[in-house]
N, CA and C atoms as an extended XYZ file, in Angstrom:
546
Properties=species:S:1:pos:R:3:atomname:S:1:resname:S:1:resid:I:1 pbc="F F F"
N         0.850       -1.250       -0.002 N   MET     1
C         0.030       -0.020       -0.125 CA  MET     1
C         0.885        1.210       -0.019 C   MET     1
N         0.530        2.258       -0.713 N   THR     2
C         1.236        3.520       -0.722 CA  THR     2
C         0.825        4.414        0.375 C   THR     2
N         1.566        5.456        0.582 N   GLU     3
C         1.247        6.375        1.630 CA  GLU     3
C        -0.083        7.219        1.482 C   GLU     3
N        -0.515        7.601        2.643 N   GLY     4
C        -1.696        8.562        2.763 CA  GLY     4
C        -2.933        8.146        1.999 C   GLY     4
N        -3.284        9.027        0.998 N   ASN     5
C        -4.507        8.996        0.308 CA  ASN     5
C        -4.362        8.112       -0.960 C   ASN     5
N        -3.249        7.640       -1.332 N   LEU     6
C        -2.989        6.882       -2.583 CA  LEU     6
C        -3.599        5.534       -2.533 C   LEU     6
N        -3.984        5.034       -3.734 N   VAL     7
C        -4.733        3.812       -3.740 CA  VAL     7
C        -3.756        2.626       -3.542 C   VAL     7
N        -4.241        1.453       -3.005 N   PRO     8
C        -3.385        0.294       -2.780 CA  PRO     8
C        -2.981       -0.324       -4.127 C   PRO     8
N        -2.081       -1.174       -4.092 N   GLU     9
C        -1.607       -1.784       -5.235 CA  GLU     9
C        -2.747       -2.625       -5.747 C   GLU     9
N        -2.789       -2.767       -7.207 N   HIS    10
C        -3.899       -3.556       -7.773 CA  HIS    10
C        -3.629       -4.999       -7.660 C   HIS    10
N        -4.604       -5.744       -7.160 N   SER    11
C        -4.542       -7.202       -6.997 CA  SER    11
C        -5.930       -7.646       -6.742 C   SER    11
N        -6.169       -8.899       -7.016 N   LEU    12
C        -7.541       -9.507       -6.783 CA  LEU    12
C        -7.840       -9.509       -5.229 C   LEU    12
N        -6.816       -9.794       -4.525 N   LYS    13
C        -6.954       -9.779       -3.000 CA  LYS    13
C        -7.463       -8.453       -2.532 C   LYS    13
N        -6.729       -7.346       -2.984 N   ASN    14
C        -7.056       -6.001       -2.554 CA  ASN    14
C        -8.425       -5.619       -3.016 C   ASN    14
N        -8.739       -6.013       -4.316 N   LEU    15
C       -10.004       -5.695       -4.945 CA  LEU    15
C       -11.224       -6.275       -4.077 C   LEU    15
N       -11.052       -7.403       -3.638 N   PHE    16
C       -12.294       -8.021       -3.003 CA  PHE    16
C       -12.165       -7.900       -1.439 C   PHE    16
N       -10.976       -7.778       -0.843 N   PHE    17
C       -10.849       -7.842        0.550 CA  PHE    17
C       -10.376       -6.611        1.325 C   PHE    17
N        -9.704       -5.700        0.518 N   ASN    18
C        -9.154       -4.529        1.290 CA  ASN    18
C       -10.332       -3.503        1.595 C   ASN    18
N       -10.164       -2.887        2.751 N   SER    19
C       -11.186       -1.968        3.205 CA  SER    19
C       -10.927       -0.562        2.804 C   SER    19
N        -9.846       -0.342        2.066 N   HIS    20
C        -9.523        1.003        1.528 CA  HIS    20
C       -10.689        1.475        0.777 C   HIS    20
N       -10.957        2.815        0.828 N   TRP    21
C       -12.102        3.455        0.138 CA  TRP    21
C       -12.080        3.120       -1.410 C   TRP    21
N       -10.873        3.082       -2.013 N   HIS    22
C       -10.834        2.795       -3.458 CA  HIS    22
C       -11.331        1.473       -3.739 C   HIS    22
N       -10.888        0.487       -2.930 N   CYS    23
C       -11.341       -0.893       -3.189 CA  CYS    23
C       -12.846       -1.050       -2.955 C   CYS    23
N       -13.342       -0.452       -1.953 N   ARG    24
C       -14.782       -0.481       -1.603 CA  ARG    24
C       -15.493        0.154       -2.849 C   ARG    24
N       -15.054        1.279       -3.312 N   GLU    25
C       -15.737        1.969       -4.482 CA  GLU    25
C       -15.679        1.066       -5.706 C   GLU    25
N       -14.613        0.347       -5.958 N   LEU    26
C       -14.533       -0.513       -7.084 CA  LEU    26
C       -15.551       -1.655       -7.054 C   LEU    26
N       -15.702       -2.202       -5.728 N   ARG    27
C       -16.662       -3.241       -5.624 CA  ARG    27
C       -18.088       -2.657       -5.708 C   ARG    27
N       -18.348       -1.551       -5.288 N   ARG    28
C       -19.686       -0.962       -5.573 CA  ARG    28
C       -19.946       -0.686       -7.054 C   ARG    28
N       -19.018       -0.218       -7.766 N   VAL    29
C       -19.160       -0.023       -9.254 CA  VAL    29
C       -19.342       -1.253       -9.934 C   VAL    29
N       -18.648       -2.273       -9.557 N   LEU    30
C       -18.825       -3.670      -10.180 CA  LEU    30
C       -20.186       -4.165       -9.926 C   LEU    30
N       -20.685       -4.168       -8.729 N   LEU    31
C       -22.091       -4.531       -8.353 CA  LEU    31
C       -23.103       -3.730       -9.118 C   LEU    31
N       -22.952       -2.469       -9.095 N   ARG    32
C       -23.904       -1.552       -9.782 CA  ARG    32
C       -23.998       -1.847      -11.289 C   ARG    32
N       -22.836       -2.090      -11.903 N   ASN    33
C       -22.785       -2.343      -13.370 CA  ASN    33
C       -23.286       -3.767      -13.686 C   ASN    33
N       -23.150       -4.688      -12.721 N   MET    34
C       -23.685       -5.993      -13.086 CA  MET    34
C       -25.308       -5.912      -12.964 C   MET    34
N       -25.721       -5.131      -12.030 N   MET    35
C       -27.236       -4.933      -11.931 CA  MET    35
C       -27.707       -4.215      -13.108 C   MET    35
N       -27.073       -3.164      -13.591 N   LYS    36
C       -27.521       -2.435      -14.828 CA  LYS    36
C       -27.507       -3.348      -15.987 C   LYS    36
N       -26.514       -4.253      -16.147 N   MET    37
C       -26.473       -5.112      -17.265 CA  MET    37
C       -27.523       -6.115      -17.184 C   MET    37
N       -27.850       -6.665      -16.022 N   LEU    38
C       -28.878       -7.602      -15.906 CA  LEU    38
C       -30.240       -6.972      -16.137 C   LEU    38
N       -30.366       -5.774      -15.749 N   LEU    39
C       -31.734       -5.017      -15.976 CA  LEU    39
C       -31.704       -4.353      -17.235 C   LEU    39
N       -30.649       -4.443      -18.164 N   LEU    40
C       -30.560       -3.764      -19.420 CA  LEU    40
C       -30.613       -2.249      -19.312 C   LEU    40
N       -30.027       -1.674      -18.278 N   ARG    41
C       -30.052       -0.213      -18.178 CA  ARG    41
C       -28.854        0.426      -18.724 C   ARG    41
N       -29.133        1.583      -19.358 N   LYS    42
C       -28.031        2.256      -20.027 CA  LYS    42
C       -27.357        3.126      -18.964 C   LYS    42
N       -25.903        3.275      -19.030 N   THR    43
C       -25.244        4.153      -18.069 CA  THR    43
C       -25.073        5.518      -18.895 C   THR    43
N       -24.445        6.488      -18.225 N   GLN    44
C       -24.258        7.798      -18.817 CA  GLN    44
C       -23.671        7.755      -20.236 C   GLN    44
N       -22.637        7.003      -20.423 N   ASN    45
C       -21.951        7.001      -21.713 CA  ASN    45
C       -21.944        5.732      -22.538 C   ASN    45
N       -22.493        4.612      -21.923 N   PHE    46
C       -22.376        3.406      -22.587 CA  PHE    46
C       -23.800        2.600      -22.448 C   PHE    46
N       -24.018        1.619      -23.287 N   GLY    47
C       -25.136        0.744      -23.084 CA  GLY    47
C       -24.750       -0.224      -21.957 C   GLY    47
N       -25.723       -1.052      -21.590 N   PRO    48
C       -25.460       -1.915      -20.381 CA  PRO    48
C       -24.237       -2.859      -20.524 C   PRO    48
N       -24.109       -3.393      -21.706 N   PHE    49
C       -23.049       -4.391      -21.916 CA  PHE    49
C       -21.705       -3.675      -22.073 C   PHE    49
N       -21.670       -2.565      -22.793 N   GLU    50
C       -20.392       -1.881      -22.922 CA  GLU    50
C       -19.928       -1.326      -21.615 C   GLU    50
N       -20.832       -0.862      -20.805 N   SER    51
C       -20.385       -0.428      -19.384 CA  SER    51
C       -19.921       -1.528      -18.561 C   SER    51
N       -20.574       -2.695      -18.623 N   PHE    52
C       -20.145       -3.879      -17.756 CA  PHE    52
C       -18.741       -4.234      -18.310 C   PHE    52
N       -18.573       -4.395      -19.532 N   SER    53
C       -17.295       -4.788      -20.186 CA  SER    53
C       -16.191       -3.877      -19.832 C   SER    53
N       -16.459       -2.544      -19.799 N   TRP    54
C       -15.423       -1.531      -19.404 CA  TRP    54
C       -14.998       -1.742      -17.973 C   TRP    54
N       -15.919       -1.958      -17.152 N   VAL    55
C       -15.672       -2.233      -15.662 CA  VAL    55
C       -14.870       -3.461      -15.520 C   VAL    55
N       -15.323       -4.512      -16.219 N   MET    56
C       -14.539       -5.722      -16.118 CA  MET    56
C       -13.035       -5.499      -16.553 C   MET    56
N       -12.957       -4.867      -17.762 N   HIS    57
C       -11.594       -4.623      -18.227 CA  HIS    57
C       -10.803       -3.850      -17.206 C   HIS    57
N       -11.384       -2.754      -16.647 N   TYR    58
C       -10.679       -1.941      -15.619 CA  TYR    58
C       -10.289       -2.788      -14.458 C   TYR    58
N       -11.169       -3.631      -13.926 N   MET    59
C       -10.857       -4.232      -12.671 CA  MET    59
C       -10.016       -5.533      -12.809 C   MET    59
N       -10.145       -6.191      -13.892 N   PHE    60
C        -9.468       -7.562      -14.002 CA  PHE    60
C        -8.445       -7.748      -15.027 C   PHE    60
N        -8.081       -6.615      -15.768 N   SER    61
C        -6.969       -6.711      -16.740 CA  SER    61
C        -5.709       -6.328      -15.921 C   SER    61
N        -4.596       -6.731      -16.508 N   LYS    62
C        -3.292       -6.453      -15.937 CA  LYS    62
C        -3.102       -4.933      -16.139 C   LYS    62
N        -2.698       -4.212      -15.031 N   HIS    63
C        -2.533       -2.793      -15.071 CA  HIS    63
C        -1.203       -2.398      -15.657 C   HIS    63
N        -1.120       -2.040      -16.840 N   THR    64
C         0.024       -1.641      -17.660 CA  THR    64
C        -0.413       -0.291      -18.219 C   THR    64
N         0.681        0.307      -18.825 N   PHE    65
C         0.477        1.705      -19.573 CA  PHE    65
C        -0.505        1.395      -20.730 C   PHE    65
N        -0.464        0.383      -21.431 N   GLY    66
C        -1.347        0.086      -22.517 CA  GLY    66
C        -2.808       -0.113      -22.068 C   GLY    66
N        -2.929       -0.877      -20.957 N   TRP    67
C        -4.261       -1.074      -20.337 CA  TRP    67
C        -4.800        0.231      -19.964 C   TRP    67
N        -3.993        1.213      -19.317 N   TYR    68
C        -4.449        2.479      -18.965 CA  TYR    68
C        -5.002        3.238      -20.113 C   TYR    68
N        -4.169        3.306      -21.180 N   ALA    69
C        -4.626        4.088      -22.306 CA  ALA    69
C        -5.883        3.541      -22.949 C   ALA    69
N        -6.065        2.297      -22.812 N   SER    70
C        -7.276        1.593      -23.457 CA  SER    70
C        -8.551        1.928      -22.735 C   SER    70
N        -8.405        2.597      -21.584 N   LEU    71
C        -9.633        2.942      -20.714 CA  LEU    71
C       -10.349        4.218      -21.287 C   LEU    71
N        -9.681        4.852      -22.143 N   PHE    72
C       -10.304        6.176      -22.632 CA  PHE    72
C       -10.877        6.029      -24.025 C   PHE    72
N       -12.215        6.266      -24.140 N   LYS    73
C       -12.938        6.134      -25.346 CA  LYS    73
C       -12.481        7.236      -26.264 C   LYS    73
N       -12.203        6.854      -27.539 N   LYS    74
C       -11.768        7.879      -28.533 CA  LYS    74
C       -13.060        8.555      -29.022 C   LYS    74
N       -13.011        9.940      -29.160 N   ALA    75
C       -14.058       10.685      -29.657 CA  ALA    75
C       -13.540       11.703      -30.629 C   ALA    75
N       -13.186       11.091      -31.842 N   GLY    76
C       -12.696       11.996      -32.871 CA  GLY    76
C       -11.491       12.723      -32.400 C   GLY    76
N       -11.585       13.991      -32.614 N   GLU    77
C       -10.420       14.923      -32.274 CA  GLU    77
C       -10.468       15.379      -30.770 C   GLU    77
N       -11.493       15.030      -30.041 N   GLN    78
C       -11.674       15.399      -28.643 CA  GLN    78
C       -10.647       14.545      -27.759 C   GLN    78
N       -10.066       15.259      -26.882 N   LEU    79
C        -9.056       14.652      -25.945 CA  LEU    79
C        -9.908       13.971      -24.779 C   LEU    79
N        -9.350       12.946      -24.294 N   SER    80
C       -10.007       12.389      -23.068 CA  SER    80
C        -8.677       12.010      -22.213 C   SER    80
N        -9.039       11.846      -20.852 N   GLY    81
C        -7.937       11.695      -19.980 CA  GLY    81
C        -8.488       11.474      -18.560 C   GLY    81
N        -7.560       11.752      -17.639 N   ASP    82
C        -7.820       11.473      -16.178 CA  ASP    82
C        -7.451       12.603      -15.364 C   ASP    82
N        -8.009       12.761      -14.205 N   ILE    83
C        -7.773       13.906      -13.271 CA  ILE    83
C        -7.816       13.253      -11.914 C   ILE    83
N        -6.795       13.667      -11.091 N   THR    84
C        -6.689       13.276       -9.695 CA  THR    84
C        -5.614       14.045       -9.021 C   THR    84
N        -5.719       14.368       -7.788 N   PRO    85
C        -4.643       15.039       -7.023 CA  PRO    85
C        -3.586       14.051       -6.714 C   PRO    85
N        -3.802       12.784       -6.857 N   ASN    86
C        -2.727       11.753       -6.593 CA  ASN    86
C        -1.616       11.866       -7.563 C   ASN    86
N        -1.749       12.379       -8.788 N   TYR    87
C        -0.653       12.510       -9.726 CA  TYR    87
C         0.338       13.475       -9.171 C   TYR    87
N         0.031       14.236       -8.123 N   TYR    88
C         1.027       15.177       -7.589 CA  TYR    88
C         2.087       14.413       -6.904 C   TYR    88
N         1.786       13.138       -6.433 N   HIS    89
C         2.712       12.396       -5.575 CA  HIS    89
C         3.448       11.361       -6.391 C   HIS    89
N         3.283       11.228       -7.641 N   ILE    90
C         3.956       10.217       -8.445 CA  ILE    90
C         5.448       10.438       -8.345 C   ILE    90
N         6.224        9.417       -8.068 N   PRO    91
C         7.746        9.655       -8.069 CA  PRO    91
C         8.266        9.760       -9.580 C   PRO    91
N         9.422       10.546       -9.558 N   GLU    92
C        10.010       10.788      -10.808 CA  GLU    92
C        10.294        9.566      -11.691 C   GLU    92
N        10.537        8.535      -11.087 N   THR    93
C        10.822        7.253      -11.917 CA  THR    93
C         9.636        6.881      -12.566 C   THR    93
N         8.417        7.071      -12.066 N   ARG    94
C         7.145        6.717      -12.678 CA  ARG    94
C         6.862        7.705      -13.785 C   ARG    94
N         7.209        8.949      -13.591 N   ILE    95
C         6.986       10.025      -14.573 CA  ILE    95
C         7.816        9.686      -15.856 C   ILE    95
N         9.118        9.370      -15.576 N   ALA    96
C         9.979        8.878      -16.630 CA  ALA    96
C         9.473        7.685      -17.377 C   ALA    96
N         8.859        6.741      -16.705 N   GLU    97
C         8.313        5.576      -17.310 CA  GLU    97
C         7.114        5.943      -18.228 C   GLU    97
N         6.287        6.861      -17.718 N   LEU    98
C         5.149        7.376      -18.513 CA  LEU    98
C         5.653        8.008      -19.777 C   LEU    98
N         6.656        8.881      -19.648 N   TYR    99
C         7.218        9.537      -20.831 CA  TYR    99
C         7.748        8.467      -21.826 C   TYR    99
N         8.483        7.447      -21.334 N   GLY   100
C         8.950        6.390      -22.201 CA  GLY   100
C         7.886        5.667      -22.941 C   GLY   100
N         6.701        5.447      -22.349 N   HIS   101
C         5.628        4.656      -23.002 CA  HIS   101
C         4.690        5.683      -23.871 C   HIS   101
N         4.639        7.011      -23.489 N   ASN   102
C         3.850        7.836      -24.339 CA  ASN   102
C         4.319        9.295      -24.149 C   ASN   102
N         5.427        9.700      -24.982 N   PRO   103
C         6.035       10.971      -24.834 CA  PRO   103
C         5.022       12.134      -25.263 C   PRO   103
N         3.908       11.785      -25.939 N   ASP   104
C         3.101       12.828      -26.460 CA  ASP   104
C         1.936       13.049      -25.482 C   ASP   104
N         2.019       12.624      -24.351 N   THR   105
C         0.935       12.794      -23.329 CA  THR   105
C         0.856       14.250      -22.995 C   THR   105
N        -0.402       14.805      -22.971 N   LYS   106
C        -0.580       16.170      -22.571 CA  LYS   106
C        -0.856       16.254      -21.044 C   LYS   106
N         0.055       17.056      -20.386 N   ILE   107
C        -0.014       17.194      -18.953 CA  ILE   107
C        -0.510       18.617      -18.582 C   ILE   107
N        -1.558       18.554      -17.812 N   LEU   108
C        -2.125       19.905      -17.287 CA  LEU   108
C        -1.927       19.777      -15.783 C   LEU   108
N        -1.235       20.612      -15.218 N   LEU   109
C        -0.964       20.690      -13.730 CA  LEU   109
C        -1.620       21.873      -13.183 C   LEU   109
N        -2.512       21.617      -12.285 N   PHE   110
C        -3.247       22.722      -11.581 CA  PHE   110
C        -2.674       22.893      -10.152 C   PHE   110
N        -2.318       24.060       -9.770 N   VAL   111
C        -1.820       24.369       -8.379 CA  VAL   111
C        -2.877       24.992       -7.593 C   VAL   111
N        -2.872       24.831       -6.290 N   ARG   112
C        -4.002       25.252       -5.430 CA  ARG   112
C        -3.390       25.832       -4.200 C   ARG   112
N        -4.011       26.609       -3.487 N   ASN   113
C        -3.542       26.975       -2.175 CA  ASN   113
C        -3.354       25.777       -1.356 C   ASN   113
N        -2.198       25.541       -0.814 N   PRO   114
C        -1.837       24.344       -0.063 CA  PRO   114
C        -2.752       24.034        1.163 C   PRO   114
N        -3.279       25.089        1.753 N   ILE   115
C        -4.127       24.829        2.877 CA  ILE   115
C        -5.556       24.383        2.445 C   ILE   115
N        -6.039       25.026        1.307 N   GLU   116
C        -7.344       24.636        0.875 CA  GLU   116
C        -7.142       23.091        0.258 C   GLU   116
N        -6.075       22.792       -0.454 N   ARG   117
C        -5.793       21.511       -0.905 CA  ARG   117
C        -5.846       20.463        0.123 C   ARG   117
N        -5.161       20.748        1.327 N   ALA   118
C        -5.176       19.769        2.400 CA  ALA   118
C        -6.557       19.600        2.933 C   ALA   118
N        -7.219       20.735        3.196 N   TRP   119
C        -8.568       20.660        3.739 CA  TRP   119
C        -9.527       19.906        2.814 C   TRP   119
N        -9.456       20.093        1.603 N   SER   120
C       -10.315       19.356        0.525 CA  SER   120
C       -10.028       17.912        0.624 C   SER   120
N        -8.615       17.526        0.690 N   GLY   121
C        -8.331       16.154        0.823 CA  GLY   121
C        -8.906       15.413        2.039 C   GLY   121
N        -8.805       16.230        3.213 N   ALA   122
C        -9.312       15.708        4.456 CA  ALA   122
C       -10.869       15.488        4.395 C   ALA   122
N       -11.535       16.517        3.857 N   LEU   123
C       -13.006       16.306        3.640 CA  LEU   123
C       -13.335       15.165        2.728 C   LEU   123
N       -12.611       14.975        1.605 N   MET   124
C       -12.808       13.900        0.678 CA  MET   124
C       -12.641       12.573        1.430 C   MET   124
N       -11.491       12.428        2.244 N   ASN   125
C       -11.170       11.103        2.860 CA  ASN   125
C       -12.405       10.804        3.853 C   ASN   125
N       -12.709       11.794        4.728 N   PHE   126
C       -13.704       11.393        5.862 CA  PHE   126
C       -15.082       11.414        5.335 C   PHE   126
N       -15.475       12.520        4.563 N   CYS   127
C       -16.926       12.545        4.243 CA  CYS   127
C       -17.319       11.848        2.929 C   CYS   127
N       -16.424       11.922        1.967 N   ASP   128
C       -16.787       11.251        0.611 CA  ASP   128
C       -16.448        9.727        0.671 C   ASP   128
N       -15.163        9.481        1.017 N   HIS   129
C       -14.755        8.077        0.941 CA  HIS   129
C       -15.164        7.207        2.197 C   HIS   129
N       -15.091        7.835        3.443 N   ALA   130
C       -15.452        7.026        4.511 CA  ALA   130
C       -16.976        7.136        4.907 C   ALA   130
N       -17.598        8.119        4.051 N   LYS   131
C       -19.083        8.362        4.218 CA  LYS   131
C       -19.495        8.693        5.645 C   LYS   131
N       -18.686        9.589        6.274 N   ARG   132
C       -18.881       10.007        7.649 CA  ARG   132
C       -19.535       11.401        7.574 C   ARG   132
N       -20.419       11.707        8.500 N   ALA   133
C       -20.874       13.092        8.650 CA  ALA   133
C       -19.753       14.038        9.152 C   ALA   133
N       -19.753       15.160        8.697 N   PHE   134
C       -18.725       16.135        9.119 CA  PHE   134
C       -18.589       16.213       10.555 C   PHE   134
N       -19.746       16.265       11.276 N   GLU   135
C       -19.753       16.468       12.734 CA  GLU   135
C       -19.255       15.283       13.462 C   GLU   135
N       -19.298       14.058       12.789 N   SER   136
C       -18.800       12.854       13.515 CA  SER   136
C       -17.377       12.717       13.621 C   SER   136
N       -16.599       13.571       12.846 N   VAL   137
C       -15.132       13.506       12.815 CA  VAL   137
C       -14.557       14.382       13.985 C   VAL   137
N       -13.788       13.682       14.865 N   SER   138
C       -13.272       14.516       15.999 CA  SER   138
C       -12.171       15.519       15.556 C   SER   138
N       -11.947       16.486       16.339 N   GLU   139
C       -10.846       17.406       16.169 CA  GLU   139
C        -9.496       16.726       16.053 C   GLU   139
N        -9.272       15.708       16.832 N   THR   140
C        -8.047       14.895       16.939 CA  THR   140
C        -7.913       14.246       15.477 C   THR   140
N        -9.017       13.640       14.940 N   GLU   141
C        -8.980       12.975       13.590 CA  GLU   141
C        -8.517       13.975       12.549 C   GLU   141
N        -9.201       15.156       12.558 N   TRP   142
C        -8.883       16.262       11.584 CA  TRP   142
C        -7.452       16.531       11.586 C   TRP   142
N        -6.863       16.817       12.807 N   VAL   143
C        -5.635       17.240       13.019 CA  VAL   143
C        -4.621       16.128       12.463 C   VAL   143
N        -4.885       14.908       12.795 N   LYS   144
C        -4.034       13.742       12.331 CA  LYS   144
C        -4.066       13.677       10.831 C   LYS   144
N        -5.259       13.861       10.220 N   MET   145
C        -5.266       13.730        8.750 CA  MET   145
C        -4.513       14.826        8.068 C   MET   145
N        -4.688       16.170        8.634 N   LEU   146
C        -3.926       17.197        8.117 CA  LEU   146
C        -2.416       17.099        8.266 C   LEU   146
N        -2.083       16.558        9.336 N   ASP   147
C        -0.610       16.224        9.597 CA  ASP   147
C        -0.092       15.201        8.611 C   ASP   147
N        -0.929       14.172        8.326 N   GLU   148
C        -0.510       13.203        7.220 CA  GLU   148
C        -0.259       13.845        6.000 C   GLU   148
N        -1.089       14.846        5.419 N   PHE   149
C        -1.032       15.537        4.185 CA  PHE   149
C         0.228       16.332        4.260 C   PHE   149
N         0.502       17.004        5.392 N   TYR   150
C         1.770       17.787        5.624 CA  TYR   150
C         2.924       16.951        5.513 C   TYR   150
N         2.819       15.780        6.029 N   GLY   151
C         3.985       14.923        6.055 CA  GLY   151
C         4.471       14.524        4.618 C   GLY   151
N         3.609       14.375        3.709 N   TYR   152
C         4.086       14.030        2.377 CA  TYR   152
C         3.947       15.273        1.284 C   TYR   152
N         3.779       16.388        1.841 N   TRP   153
C         3.685       17.623        1.052 CA  TRP   153
C         5.066       17.809        0.399 C   TRP   153
N         5.042       18.244       -0.913 N   ARG   154
C         6.240       18.633       -1.717 CA  ARG   154
C         5.916       20.050       -2.234 C   ARG   154
N         6.894       20.804       -2.145 N   PRO   155
C         6.693       22.177       -2.810 CA  PRO   155
C         6.306       22.045       -4.309 C   PRO   155
N         5.440       23.020       -4.743 N   TYR   156
C         4.968       22.914       -6.145 CA  TYR   156
C         6.148       23.123       -7.064 C   TYR   156
N         7.179       23.882       -6.628 N   SER   157
C         8.324       24.049       -7.543 CA  SER   157
C         8.995       22.683       -7.795 C   SER   157
N         9.083       21.820       -6.777 N   GLU   158
C         9.733       20.506       -6.944 CA  GLU   158
C         8.869       19.609       -7.924 C   GLU   158
N         7.583       19.633       -7.629 N   VAL   159
C         6.732       18.761       -8.513 CA  VAL   159
C         6.798       19.293       -9.929 C   VAL   159
N         6.531       20.537      -10.083 N   ILE   160
C         6.582       21.151      -11.535 CA  ILE   160
C         7.958       20.781      -12.160 C   ILE   160
N         9.013       20.911      -11.478 N   GLY   161
C        10.372       20.609      -12.031 CA  GLY   161
C        10.435       19.188      -12.466 C   GLY   161
N         9.963       18.250      -11.583 N   MET   162
C         9.993       16.832      -12.099 CA  MET   162
C         9.267       16.601      -13.340 C   MET   162
N         8.098       17.117      -13.498 N   TRP   163
C         7.222       16.829      -14.628 CA  TRP   163
C         7.772       17.534      -15.801 C   TRP   163
N         8.366       18.820      -15.723 N   GLN   164
C         8.930       19.572      -16.788 CA  GLN   164
C        10.159       18.983      -17.416 C   GLN   164
N        10.823       18.082      -16.713 N   VAL   165
C        12.033       17.400      -17.161 CA  VAL   165
C        11.484       16.542      -18.478 C   VAL   165
N        10.410       15.930      -18.266 N   TYR   166
C         9.898       14.992      -19.315 CA  TYR   166
C         8.771       15.645      -20.166 C   TYR   166
N         8.067       16.493      -19.694 N   PHE   167
C         7.011       17.148      -20.464 CA  PHE   167
C         7.161       18.755      -20.309 C   PHE   167
N         8.156       19.211      -21.048 N   PRO   168
C         8.400       20.649      -20.899 CA  PRO   168
C         7.309       21.663      -21.367 C   PRO   168
N         6.396       21.049      -22.248 N   ASP   169
C         5.282       21.887      -22.683 CA  ASP   169
C         3.968       21.784      -21.878 C   ASP   169
N         4.125       21.116      -20.638 N   MET   170
C         2.921       20.927      -19.845 CA  MET   170
C         2.290       22.314      -19.542 C   MET   170
N         1.001       22.296      -19.338 N   HIS   171
C         0.247       23.555      -18.968 CA  HIS   171
C         0.083       23.638      -17.447 C   HIS   171
N         0.525       24.760      -16.960 N   ILE   172
C         0.321       24.996      -15.465 CA  ILE   172
C        -0.657       26.134      -15.259 C   ILE   172
N        -1.624       25.825      -14.363 N   ALA   173
C        -2.677       26.803      -14.091 CA  ALA   173
C        -3.071       26.781      -12.696 C   ALA   173
N        -3.834       27.743      -12.266 N   PHE   174
C        -4.461       27.718      -10.883 CA  PHE   174
C        -5.752       27.002      -10.920 C   PHE   174
N        -5.921       26.203       -9.865 N   PHE   175
C        -7.268       25.392       -9.642 CA  PHE   175
C        -8.408       26.461       -9.593 C   PHE   175
N        -8.242       27.578       -8.811 N   ASP   176
C        -9.285       28.565       -8.668 CA  ASP   176
C        -9.745       29.091      -10.021 C   ASP   176
N        -8.786       29.257      -11.009 N   HIS   177
C        -9.222       29.688      -12.325 CA  HIS   177
C       -10.091       28.586      -13.047 C   HIS   177
N        -9.708       27.375      -12.868 N   LEU   178
C       -10.491       26.222      -13.503 CA  LEU   178
C       -11.818       26.258      -12.855 C   LEU   178
N       -11.927       26.418      -11.618 N   LYS   179
C       -13.388       26.411      -10.992 CA  LYS   179
C       -14.151       27.636      -11.484 C   LYS   179
N       -13.524       28.759      -11.659 N   GLU   180
C       -14.258       29.997      -12.112 CA  GLU   180
C       -14.711       29.834      -13.462 C   GLU   180
N       -13.787       29.274      -14.348 N   ASP   181
C       -14.075       29.225      -15.794 CA  ASP   181
C       -13.590       27.888      -16.369 C   ASP   181
N       -14.359       26.885      -16.295 N   PRO   182
C       -13.991       25.525      -16.680 CA  PRO   182
C       -13.657       25.493      -18.209 C   PRO   182
């Protein structure tokens, strides 16, 4: 398992038995898509069989760079991709590996007030992922979670520098600007 908020290593054991929020969410998605397929319900972007097929591919295929690229449906000239604050914590060796597999990847890096970012992460972990009411989280738990975020915080200049070594044309912007004008 990786530090803090990052997801556990992909394995069938983790997928079915790990209590980490990511694994619980994957189990929920699998069950929901099985039900939609059985009831022939369409999801937002796919028919019932396409959606179930995508979930099965996501959950049970070997996680490689090729697998990851295959998750994104091509839509003509429109770009598709992924977004997560966890990319901020990727070690440089993994960034180099990504570059080696796909040097044409478009990187958009959004920076945010570090205090707002830590608070958002704590809220996400307790209220979204753990499904707890805000009021049920003790002050001690909040402080511990924020201390964890602080423990693996890296200055933006360091993170930007690592990514720019491999993707010098990456786009850097402020998260607040994205929220104001998506």
